[in-house]
C-alpha positions in Angstrom: -15.8 -0.6 -12.6 -16.0 1.4 -9.4 -13.4 3.9 -8.4 -12.0 1.6 -5.7 -11.5 -1.3 -8.1 -9.9 1.0 -10.7 -7.6 2.3 -8.0 -6.5 -1.3 -7.2 -5.5 -1.7 -10.9 -3.5 1.5 -10.7 -1.4 0.0 -7.8 0.6 -1.8 -10.5 2.2 1.5 -11.4 4.1 2.0 -8.1 5.0 -1.7 -8.1 6.5 -1.4 -11.5 8.4 1.8 -10.5 9.8 0.0 -7.4 10.9 -3.0 -9.4 12.5 -0.7 -12.1 14.5 1.2 -9.6 15.6 -2.0 -7.8 16.8 -3.3 -11.1 19.1 -0.3 -11.6 20.2 -0.5 -8.0 21.2 -4.2 -8.7 23.0 -3.3 -11.9 25.0 -0.6 -10.1 25.6 -2.9 -7.2 27.3 -5.5 -9.4 29.8 -2.9 -10.5 30.8 -1.8 -7.0 34.0 -3.0 -5.4 33.4 -1.8 -1.8 31.8 -4.5 0.3 29.9 -2.0 2.5 28.3 -0.4 -0.5 27.4 -3.8 -1.9 25.6 -4.7 1.3 23.8 -1.4 1.3 22.8 -1.8 -2.4 21.5 -5.3 -1.6 19.5 -4.0 1.3 18.0 -1.2 -0.8 17.0 -3.7 -3.5 15.3 -6.0 -1.0 13.4 -3.1 0.5 12.3 -2.0 -2.9 11.1 -5.6 -3.7 9.1 -5.6 -0.4 7.5 -2.3 -1.3 6.6 -3.6 -4.7 5.1 -6.7 -3.2 3.1 -4.7 -0.7 1.8 -2.5 -3.5 0.6 -5.5 -5.4 -1.0 -7.1 -2.3 -2.8 -3.8 -1.5 -4.0 -3.6 -5.1 -5.4 -7.1 -5.0 -7.2 -6.3 -1.7 -8.7 -3.1 -3.3 -9.8 -5.0 -6.4 -11.5 -7.8 -4.5 -13.2 -5.6 -1.9 -13.9 -2.6 -4.1 -12.8 -0.3 -1.2 -9.5 0.9 0.0 -8.5 -0.2 3.5 -8.6 3.3 4.8 -12.2 3.7 3.6 -13.2 0.6 5.5 -11.6 2.0 8.7 -13.2 5.4 8.3 -16.7 3.8 7.8 -16.2 1.6 10.9 -15.2 4.6 13.0 -18.2 6.6 11.8 -20.6 3.8 12.6 -19.2 3.6 16.1 -19.6 7.3 16.5 -23.1 7.3 15.2 -24.0 4.5 17.7 -22.6 6.5 20.6 -24.5 9.6 19.4 -27.8 7.9 19.2 -27.4 6.4 22.7 -26.7 9.7 24.2 -29.5 11.6 22.5 -32.8 11.8 24.4 -35.7 10.4 22.5 -39.2 11.9 22.4 -38.3 15.6 22.4 
């Protein structure tokens, strides 16, 4: 298993942390009586669920590709730079 694929598997850790925190936010949210704080608690829980979902999606992308999205972007940028450098360099000297 390459490092990228291993990193994708480790993306389950932040997803689990986000879901655990959201569970405790939901538990505390049920005990609140103030409507404003209940809305805030619900919003925080939903945002944590979205973060957990994004972590899982990124982990699946990393496992299937074997590379992180940032590595792909850096490689594409370096290839464009190398193409520009070879065009500007005089040949034959």
